C-alpha positions in Angstrom: -15.1 -13.6 -0.5 -15.8 -11.3 -3.5 -12.2 -11.3 -4.8 -8.7 -12.0 -3.9 -5.6 -10.1 -5.0 -2.0 -11.0 -5.5 1.0 -8.8 -6.0 3.6 -11.2 -7.4 5.8 -12.8 -4.7 6.0 -9.9 -2.3 5.9 -11.7 1.0 3.1 -11.6 3.5 0.6 -8.7 3.7 1.4 -7.3 7.1 -0.9 -4.3 7.2 -4.1 -3.7 5.3 -6.0 -0.4 5.2 -9.1 0.8 3.3 -9.6 4.4 2.2 -12.1 5.7 -0.4 -12.6 2.4 -2.2 -8.9 1.6 -2.3 -7.3 -1.2 -0.3 -3.6 -0.6 0.6 -1.5 -3.6 1.6 2.0 -3.3 3.0 4.1 -6.4 2.6 7.0 -8.0 4.5 9.2 -7.1 1.6 8.6 -3.3 2.1 6.2 -2.9 -0.8 2.9 -1.0 -0.7 0.2 -2.2 -3.1 -3.0 -0.4 -3.9 -6.1 -2.4 -5.0 -9.5 -1.3 -6.2 -11.8 -2.4 -3.4 -14.6 -3.3 -5.7 -12.9 -5.3 -8.4 -9.6 -6.3 -6.7 -7.6 -4.9 -9.6 -4.0 -3.9 -8.7 -3.8 -0.1 -9.2 -0.1 0.3 -8.4 2.8 -0.9 -6.3 5.6 1.0 -4.7 8.8 0.1 -2.8 9.2 1.8 0.5 13.0 1.4 0.8 13.7 -0.9 3.8 12.2 -4.0 5.3 11.6 -2.3 8.7 7.9 -1.6 8.7 6.6 0.5 11.6 2.9 1.4 11.2 -0.1 1.1 9.0 -1.2 3.3 6.0 -3.3 6.5 6.1 -4.7 8.4 3.2 -6.4 11.7 2.4 -7.9 12.9 -0.9 -4.5 13.4 -2.5 -1.9 11.2 -0.9 -1.1 7.9 0.9 1.1 7.9 3.9 3.2 5.0 5.2 6.0 4.8 7.7 9.0 2.6 7.3 12.1 2.6 9.5 11.0 5.8 11.2 10.6 7.6 7.8 7.3 8.9 6.6 6.6 8.2 3.0 4.0 10.3 1.1 2.8 8.8 -2.2 0.5 10.1 -4.9 -2.8 8.3 -4.3 -3.4 7.7 -8.0 0.1 6.7 -9.2 2.0 5.5 -6.1 4.9 7.9 -7.0 6.7 9.6 -4.1 5.5 13.2 -3.6 
């Protein structure tokens, strides 16, 4: 193991995705965390609104997409803010 990351006490990481050197972890408390894949540094965290997680995370060059309770969330890839 090169590094391990923690995002406070945000439940269990339920879904993990990797896109362009960023690891995205959705937790059981409906948070999405972005970690630098090389260093493990937490880049940002965002609350996705409800605890009903549906599917994993996808990303393109601009945004991160996550579903939660049948709602598609689009977040700025650099800041984690809702687009």
